[in-house]
C-alpha positions, 0 to 999 in steps of 0.5 A, a space after each residue: 746520684 752524682 749524675 742526678 746532681 750534675 743534671 740538676 746543676 745543669 738545669 739551674 745554671 741554664 735557667 740563670 745563665 743571663 745573670 751568671 754571665 753578666 760579669 764575664 768577658 766574651 773571650 773567657 774560657 769557662 766550662 760549657 758542660 752545663 749549657 745546651 746548644 744555641 739552637 736548643 736554647 732558642 727553642 720555645 720548649 727550652 725557654 719554657 723549661 728554663 723558666 720553669 726551673 727558675 720558678 722552681 728555684 724561686 719557690 725554694 728561696 722565699 722572698 723577704 725584706 729586712 729593714 735595717 739602716 736601709 731596706 734590704 731585699 733577700 731570698 732565704 732557703 731553709 733546711 729541708 724538713 725544718 717544719 718537722 724539726 722538734 726545735 732542738 736542731 741548729 743549722 749552718 747559715 751560708 751567706 751568698 753575695 752576688 756579683 754585679 749581674 745580681 744587682 737590682 730591685 726585684 729580688 730575683 737577679 740576686 739568685 742568678 748573680 751567685 752560682 753558689 745559690 744554685 748549687 746549694 739548692 741541689 737535692 743531694 747537697 741539701 740532704 748531705 748539708 742541710 742549712 739556711 742559705 741567705 742571698 741578699 740583693 744589692 740595689 743598682 749602682 751600689 756595691 758590697 762595701 764595708 763602709 756603711 756611710 758610703 754603701 750601707 748594704 753590706 752592713 745591713 746584711 750583717 745586721 740581718 745575719 744577727 737577726 737570723 741568729 736570734 729568730 731562726 735555729 741557726 748555729 752561731 758557730 757555723 755561719 759562712 760567707 762566700 761571693 763571686 766578683 763584686 761578691 768576692 770583694 764583699 766576702 773579704 769586706 765582711 770578714 774585715 767588718 765582722 771578724 768574730 762572726 764567721 766560721 769560714 769564707 770562700 771569696 771568689 775572684 775578688 779582692 780586699 785590703 791586705 792591711 786588714 788581713 791580720 784581723 781575721 787571720 783566725 778564720 779559715 779561708 779558701 780563695 779562688 781565682 781564674 788565671 786569665 781573669 782580666 776583670 779582677 786580676 788574680 793578683 787581688 786574691 794573691 795579695 790577700 792570701 800573702 797577707 794572711 800568711 804573713 799574719 800567721 794564717 794558713 789559707 787555701 788558694 786555688 787558681 784555675 789555669 786558663 780560666 777567666 773571670 767566670 771561675 765560680 763555675 769551677 769553684 762551686 763544683 770543686 770536689 770537696 769544697 762544700 765538705 771543707 766549708 761545712 766542716 769549719 767551726 767558729 773558734 772559741 771566744 778566747 781565740 777570736 777577736 771582737 768585731 770592730 771597725 769598718 775598713 774600706 775595700 774597693 769592689 770590682 767595677 
């Protein structure tokens, strides 16, 4: 089963490789176990397989559009067997925020811009942790900012989550957020904007506003960064973790030695990372703050 899971991840990663590597620098040290040789990937057969796997992923993630303050394109993966459910089950929701490489207008690059979406589509993981997976798309030139007036698309994502909570069988105590690079910034921003919404967060190679950390100190956080990241320095994550600890929280932090900006490849295949996420539950209302405010964070360039 483990071998099948790894092969599935390898296939999806190959299909989405152009967008996944968009944010990477040429000299970054990232694992290449999921990449076929250059000669193989240049072959027509390999290109056909890659396109087929991408089509498979787009079949799993249905395309939708949400009209809030702005029009937001998004993809949604439903739990397996949802149609046969008798209506009594509630499922977790994972919000996956893409990096710069996922920006666009076709509701496709967002799937390639977040490696979490590919991993969460693995059959074994879907069977173990059935859930909804939301992959919104930020348009060109925009960012996942917590300031609705400056960049309203994160606000639209949060409005969409509220709508899904009403219209779909989503467990309100098991809403999670994760994102890579620009999406890592968006993850910190989402926590600051709606501290009472999320049960846990996994920001990857991003950063946020340390002054806002006390507002979401009740939310379990596991942050990840590459030691040799020169696009978003690991100090960005380190400052957020230090701020959470200063506020009395106990966040988790993993920094991968010798790894650059593409640490999402290691993050989302870290043993136990998904078990940790899905084990988290939103605190009871008496122990979590009300949602308020929209502090500013600066996304990666």
